[in-house]
C-alpha positions in Angstrom: -29.3 19.9 -37.8 -27.1 16.8 -37.8 -25.2 18.0 -34.7 -28.5 18.6 -32.9 -29.7 15.1 -33.7 -26.5 13.7 -32.3 -26.7 15.8 -29.2 -30.3 14.7 -28.5 -29.3 11.1 -29.1 -26.5 11.5 -26.7 -28.8 12.9 -24.0 -31.3 10.2 -24.4 -28.7 7.5 -24.1 -27.2 9.2 -21.0 -30.6 9.4 -19.4 -31.4 5.7 -20.1 -28.0 4.6 -18.6 -28.5 6.9 -15.6 -31.9 5.3 -15.0 -30.3 1.9 -15.1 -27.7 2.9 -12.5 -30.3 4.4 -10.2 -32.3 1.1 -10.5 -29.2 -0.9 -9.5 -28.2 1.4 -6.7 -31.7 1.5 -5.3 -31.9 -2.3 -5.5 -28.6 -2.8 -3.7 -29.6 -0.5 -0.9 -33.1 -2.2 -0.7 -31.4 -5.6 -0.3 -29.3 -4.3 2.6 -32.2 -2.5 4.3 -34.3 -5.7 4.1 -31.5 -7.7 5.7 -31.0 -5.1 8.4 -34.7 -4.8 9.3 -35.1 -8.6 9.4 -32.0 -9.5 11.5 -30.6 -6.4 13.2 -33.6 -4.1 13.9 -35.1 -5.1 17.2 -38.8 -6.0 17.1 -39.5 -4.0 20.3 -38.0 -0.9 18.8 -37.6 2.3 20.8 -37.2 5.7 19.1 -33.5 5.4 19.6 -33.4 2.0 17.9 -35.5 3.3 15.0 -33.2 6.3 14.6 -30.1 4.1 14.8 -31.5 1.8 12.0 -32.3 4.8 9.8 -28.8 6.1 10.5 -27.1 2.8 9.6 -29.1 2.3 6.4 -28.5 5.9 5.3 -24.8 5.6 6.1 -24.6 2.4 4.1 -26.1 4.2 1.1 -23.5 7.0 1.4 -20.5 4.6 1.8 -21.8 2.4 -1.1 -22.1 5.4 -3.4 -18.6 6.4 -2.5 -17.2 2.9 -3.1 -19.0 2.6 -6.4 -17.3 5.8 -7.5 -13.9 4.8 -6.2 -14.0 1.4 -8.0 -15.5 2.8 -11.2 -18.3 0.2 -10.7 -20.7 1.7 -13.3 -18.2 1.8 -16.3 -20.6 -0.2 -18.5 -19.1 -0.5 -22.1 -15.6 0.3 -21.0 -14.9 -2.7 -18.7 -15.5 -6.4 -19.1 -18.7 -7.7 -17.4 -16.8 -9.7 -14.9 -14.8 -6.6 -13.8 -18.1 -4.7 -13.3 -19.6 -7.5 -11.3 -16.4 -7.7 -9.2 -16.4 -3.9 -8.6 -20.0 -3.8 -7.6 -19.8 -6.9 -5.3 -16.6 -5.7 -3.6 -18.2 -2.3 -3.0 -21.2 -3.9 -1.3 -19.0 -6.3 0.7 -16.8 -3.4 2.0 -19.8 -1.2 2.8 -21.5 -4.0 4.7 -18.2 -4.6 6.6 -18.0 -1.0 7.6 -21.5 -1.0 8.9 -20.9 -4.2 10.7 -17.8 -2.7 12.5 -19.8 0.4 13.4 -22.6 -1.7 14.8 -20.3 -3.7 17.0 -18.8 -0.5 18.3 -22.2 1.1 18.9 -23.6 -2.0 20.7 -20.3 -2.8 22.5 -20.5 -6.4 21.5 -19.9 -8.7 18.6 -22.9 -8.9 16.3 -23.8 -12.0 14.3 -22.2 -11.4 10.9 -24.0 -14.4 9.1 -27.0 -12.4 7.9 -24.8 -9.9 6.2 -22.6 -12.6 4.7 -25.6 -14.5 3.4 -26.7 -11.2 1.8 -23.6 -11.2 -0.5 -24.6 -14.1 -2.8 -28.0 -12.4 -3.4 -26.2 -9.1 -4.2 -23.7 -10.9 -6.5 -26.6 -12.5 -8.4 -28.4 -9.2 -8.7 -25.2 -7.6 -9.9 -24.7 -10.3 -12.6 -28.3 -9.9 -13.9 -28.1 -6.1 -13.9 -24.7 -6.0 -15.6 -25.9 -8.4 -18.3 -28.9 -6.2 -19.0 -27.0 -2.9 -18.8 -24.3 -4.2 -21.1 -26.9 -5.4 -23.6 -28.7 -2.0 -23.5 -25.5 0.0 -23.8 -24.3 -1.9 -26.9 -27.8 -1.9 -28.4 -27.6 1.9 -28.3 -23.9 2.3 -29.1 -22.3 0.6 -32.0 -18.5 0.5 -32.3 -17.3 4.0 -33.3 -15.1 4.3 -36.4 -11.8 5.4 -34.9 -8.4 6.7 -36.0 -5.2 6.3 -34.1 -2.6 9.1 -34.5 0.9 8.4 -33.2 4.5 9.6 -33.7 6.7 6.5 -33.5 6.1 2.8 -33.3 6.5 2.6 -29.5 3.6 5.0 -29.1 1.4 2.3 -30.5 2.5 -0.1 -27.8 1.5 2.5 -25.2 -2.0 2.6 -26.5 -2.3 -1.0 -27.4 -5.1 -1.5 -24.8 -7.6 0.2 -27.1 -7.7 -3.1 -29.0 -9.4 -4.7 -26.0 -12.4 -2.4 -26.6 -13.2 -3.6 -30.1 -17.0 -3.5 -29.3 -16.6 0.2 -28.4 -14.0 1.4 -31.0 -13.4 0.1 -34.5 -9.9 1.2 -35.5 -10.1 2.0 -39.3 -6.9 3.8 -39.7 -3.4 4.4 -38.2 -1.7 7.6 -39.0 2.0 8.4 -38.3 2.1 12.2 -37.5 5.9 12.7 -37.3 5.9 15.9 -39.3 4.3 19.3 -38.7 2.0 19.5 -41.7 -1.2 19.9 -39.8 -3.3 20.6 -42.9 -2.2 17.3 -44.5 -2.8 15.4 -41.2 -6.4 16.7 -40.9 -7.0 15.7 -44.5 -5.9 12.2 -43.7 -8.1 11.9 -40.6 -11.3 12.8 -42.4 -14.4 12.6 -40.2 -14.2 9.6 -37.9 -16.3 9.3 -34.8 -13.3 9.1 -32.5 -9.6 9.6 -32.5 -6.8 8.4 -30.2 -3.7 10.6 -30.1 -0.4 9.6 -28.5 3.1 10.9 -28.6 2.5 13.7 -31.1 3.9 17.2 -30.5 1.9 19.7 -28.4 1.3 22.0 -31.4 -0.3 19.1 -33.3 -2.4 18.1 -30.2 -3.7 21.7 -29.9 -4.9 21.6 -33.6 -6.4 18.1 -33.1 -8.4 19.2 -30.0 -9.9 22.1 -31.9 -10.6 19.8 -34.8 -12.5 17.4 -32.5 -14.6 20.1 -31.0 -15.4 21.7 -34.3 -16.5 18.4 -35.9 -18.1 16.6 -33.0 -15.4 14.0 -32.8 -14.6 12.2 -29.5 -10.9 12.8 -28.8 -8.8 10.6 -26.5 -5.3 12.1 -25.9 -2.3 10.7 -24.0 -1.0 13.9 -22.3 2.6 15.0 -22.2 4.2 15.7 -18.8 3.8 19.4 -19.4 0.1 19.0 -20.0 -0.3 17.2 -16.6 1.8 19.9 -14.8 -0.5 22.5 -16.4 -3.5 20.6 -14.9 -2.4 21.7 -11.5 -1.9 25.4 -12.5 -3.6 28.3 -10.8 -5.5 31.0 -12.6 -4.0 34.5 -12.0 -6.8 37.2 -12.3 -4.5 40.2 -11.8 -3.7 40.5 -15.5 -5.8 41.5 -18.5 -4.9 38.4 -20.4 -5.5 34.8 -19.3 -2.4 33.8 -17.1 -1.9 30.6 -15.2 0.8 29.9 -12.6 2.8 26.7 -12.2 5.4 25.9 -9.5 6.7 23.2 -7.4 4.0 21.6 -5.2 3.5 23.4 -2.0 1.5 21.4 0.4 -0.7 23.1 3.0 0.6 22.4 6.6 -2.9 21.3 7.8 -3.0 18.6 5.1 0.5 17.5 6.0 -0.5 17.3 9.7 -3.6 15.3 8.9 -1.8 13.0 6.5 0.9 12.3 9.1 -1.6 11.7 11.8 -3.5 9.4 9.5 -0.3 7.5 8.6 0.6 7.0 12.3 -2.9 5.7 13.3 -3.4 3.5 10.2 0.1 2.0 10.4 -0.1 1.3 14.1 -3.5 -0.4 13.7 -2.1 -2.4 10.8 0.9 -3.5 12.8 -1.2 -4.6 15.7 -4.0 -6.3 13.7 -1.6 -8.0 11.3 0.9 -9.1 14.0 -0.1 -12.8 13.9 0.2 -12.7 10.1 3.6 -11.0 10.2 4.8 -13.6 12.6 3.6 -16.5 10.4 5.2 -14.9 7.3 8.5 -14.4 9.2 8.6 -18.0 10.4 7.8 -19.3 6.9 10.7 -17.3 5.3 13.1 -18.4 8.0 12.1 -22.0 8.0 12.4 -22.4 4.2 16.1 -21.6 3.8 17.3 -20.2 7.1 18.2 -16.9 5.5 17.3 -13.4 6.7 13.6 -12.7 7.2 13.7 -9.0 6.4 15.2 -7.6 3.2 16.4 -4.0 3.5 16.7 -2.1 0.3 17.8 1.5 -0.3 14.9 3.6 -1.8 14.2 7.2 -2.6 11.6 9.4 -1.0 10.8 13.2 -0.8 13.5 15.5 -2.2 15.7 12.5 -3.2 16.4 11.4 0.4 17.2 7.7 0.9 15.9 5.3 3.5 16.0 1.5 4.1 12.7 0.0 2.8 11.6 -3.1 4.7 10.2 -6.2 3.0 9.8 -9.9 3.7 12.6 -11.6 1.7 10.9 -13.3 -1.2 14.0 -14.1 -3.3 17.1 -16.2 -2.8 19.8 -14.6 -0.7 22.1 -14.4 -3.8 19.4 -12.8 -6.0 21.7 -9.9 -7.1 25.1 -11.6 -6.7 26.3 -9.9 -9.9 25.7 -6.5 -8.3 23.2 -5.4 -10.9 19.9 -3.8 -9.6 17.0 -5.4 -11.5 13.3 -5.6 -11.3 11.4 -8.9 -10.9 10.1 -10.6 -14.0 7.1 -11.9 -12.1 6.1 -15.6 -12.2 9.0 -16.2 -14.7 11.7 -15.1 -12.2 13.6 -18.1 -10.9 15.1 -16.0 -8.1 11.8 -16.0 -6.2 11.5 -18.7 -3.5 8.3 -20.8 -3.2 7.4 -19.0 0.0 8.2 -15.7 -1.6 5.9 -16.5 -4.5 3.0 -16.9 -2.1 3.8 -13.8 -0.2 4.0 -11.8 -3.5 0.8 -13.2 -4.7 -1.2 -11.9 -1.7 1.1 -8.8 -1.3 2.2 -9.8 2.2 5.8 -9.2 1.3 5.1 -5.5 1.5 3.6 -5.5 4.9 6.8 -4.6 6.9 6.6 -1.2 5.2 4.1 -0.4 7.8 7.1 0.2 10.1 8.6 2.5 7.5 5.3 4.5 7.5 5.2 4.6 11.3 8.7 5.9 11.4 7.8 8.7 9.0 10.0 7.5 6.1 7.0 6.7 3.9 3.4 7.6 3.7 0.4 5.3 3.1 -0.3 7.1 -0.2 2.4 8.5 -2.5 4.6 7.6 -5.5 6.3 4.2 -5.4 9.8 4.4 -3.9 12.3 3.6 -6.5 15.8 2.3 -6.1 18.4 5.0 -6.7 20.3 2.9 -9.3 17.1 2.3 -11.3 15.8 5.9 -10.9 19.1 7.2 -12.3 18.6 5.1 -15.4 15.0 6.3 -15.8 16.2 9.9 -15.4 18.7 9.5 -18.2 15.8 8.8 -20.6 13.2 11.0 -18.9 14.9 13.8 -16.9 11.6 14.9 -15.5 11.3 11.5 -13.6 12.6 13.2 -10.5 9.5 15.4 -10.3 7.9 12.4 -8.5 10.1 13.3 -5.5 8.1 16.4 -4.7 6.2 14.4 -2.1 7.0 11.5 0.3 7.0 8.0 -1.2 4.0 5.7 -0.5 2.9 2.1 0.1 0.1 2.6 -2.4 -0.6 5.4 -4.9 -2.1 6.4 -8.2 0.6 4.7 -10.3 0.5 1.5 -8.1 -3.2 1.2 -8.5 -3.9 2.3 -12.1 -0.5 1.3 -13.5 1.4 -2.0 -13.4 4.7 -3.1 -11.9 6.2 -3.1 -15.4 4.6 0.2 -16.6 6.9 2.4 -18.5 8.7 5.1 -16.4 7.1 7.9 -18.4 3.7 6.5 -17.7 4.4 6.1 -14.0 5.7 9.6 -13.8 2.5 11.0 -15.4 0.3 9.0 -13.1 2.3 10.2 -10.0 2.0 13.8 -11.2 -1.7 13.4 -11.6 -1.8 12.4 -7.9 0.5 15.2 -6.8 -1.7 17.8 -8.7 -4.8 16.5 -6.8 -3.4 15.7 -3.4 -6.0 15.9 -0.6 -7.2 13.8 2.3 -10.3 12.7 0.3 -8.1 11.7 -2.7 -5.9 9.7 -0.3 -9.0 8.0 1.1 -10.2 7.1 -2.4 -6.8 5.6 -3.3 -6.6 3.5 -0.1 -10.0 1.9 -0.8 -9.1 1.5 -4.5 -6.0 -0.5 -3.4 -8.3 -3.2 -2.0 -9.7 -3.8 -5.5 -6.3 -4.5 -7.1 -5.1 -6.9 -4.3 -6.9 -9.7 -6.2 -5.9 -8.6 -9.8 -2.8 -10.4 -10.9 -2.2 -8.0 -13.9 -1.1 -5.2 -11.5 2.0 -7.3 -10.5 3.0 -8.4 -13.9 6.8 -8.5 -14.1 9.2 -7.1 -16.7 10.3 -9.4 -19.6 13.0 -11.9 -18.9 16.4 -10.4 -19.5 15.3 -6.8 -18.6 16.7 -5.1 -15.5 14.2 -2.2 -15.5 10.8 -1.4 -17.0 12.6 1.0 -19.3 14.2 -1.6 -21.6 11.2 -2.3 -23.7 10.7 1.4 -24.2 14.3 1.9 -25.5 14.2 0.5 -28.9 13.1 -3.0 -28.3 10.7 -4.2 -31.0 7.2 -5.2 -30.0 6.6 -9.0 -30.2 3.1 -8.2 -31.5 2.8 -7.4 -35.1 2.0 -3.7 -35.5 -0.9 -2.7 -37.8 -0.3 -1.3 -41.2 0.1 2.5 -41.0 -1.1 5.2 -43.3 1.5 7.9 -44.0 
């Protein structure tokens, strides 16, 4: 009876939130349609003009729905209100921009963009009001869930430290160190919380915990192992009389490879042409500042461990690695970065010469981040599976670059890259390209390593956390 009540409550809450999302989406589209009909739909309309207006408004709705999904714009309760407003507004801006470009191409002339630009403040205001209401409704229906964190060693707690930022959603009542294999004792310690977070524990314990969650109606949040992610990309084999799945090295379909390469060529060529004035200005700024080389060439790894020279605008002093040690940047704290380089890094313009690497076929638009051989070797000593990233060509952007950080741990980067490799498709590439636009203005994604570190691995290799860890229950 209790489970049925919980299930009904869940359905009603889901329905209410779904209605709120439909109201917002309808309102966003209605604002655009109003703007279009007032300023872009000709008063002396022909049938062709009417059909064109219907097509543009309909296409706007489709693009907007796609971008809302890409930017996770409706994650009420999981993201801060400012992040939700940012995601909603950026989606609307990009959707309107796409429609504007299509209109210019259709009419073979530049269309006045001011009405669409003036629409944005109204949409932002609408987004702010809706987000405030939706957030209030969500937390009125959902109190913070009593939660338990289960981990193996202290560094696992640092991996999952972000859960503390969601205090309104999850109230951590207990931390349990699950270093042994006594599952019965572990389940007894857990009790009956509303949610559990599991990180770093052995697979056998994870299997028991997943069953425990399902049996007792507990929300389970698991940080997967590398093997778990590889299994996500497995294929079911129906020829046997027992459930069998097959895993193997990623074999990419030739038609996808052709489409991906064609897309890389077109997009990189357009980028080089459109950004050529910006590239020239950046080059002059770097040269004028200290007279040193404009382009910095660095050996990086791509598919199957092949090396190539990655191109970047030089953002550091010419003697940045005079000691011969390969090291990552520590971000704003790094005194090797020049004032010009600091600006270039802030707006990601130091990466733009990689468009030439993409055009030459050394990289792709979307793929794992190309690591330096020296640093990759250090990562592989700690995590031998790190080389699994090299099943595909390195990319300018990708899953780990978008959803991770510059200083994310190698293990986490590997898992994110494997998630992409498992789900590679043209549609997935398109989603990640649009998602890249969102992080361009989020400084957290370029957060550097700690001063004194040479790689992102150091803090994962025995360094104590600066933050006091919570008291554990053993």
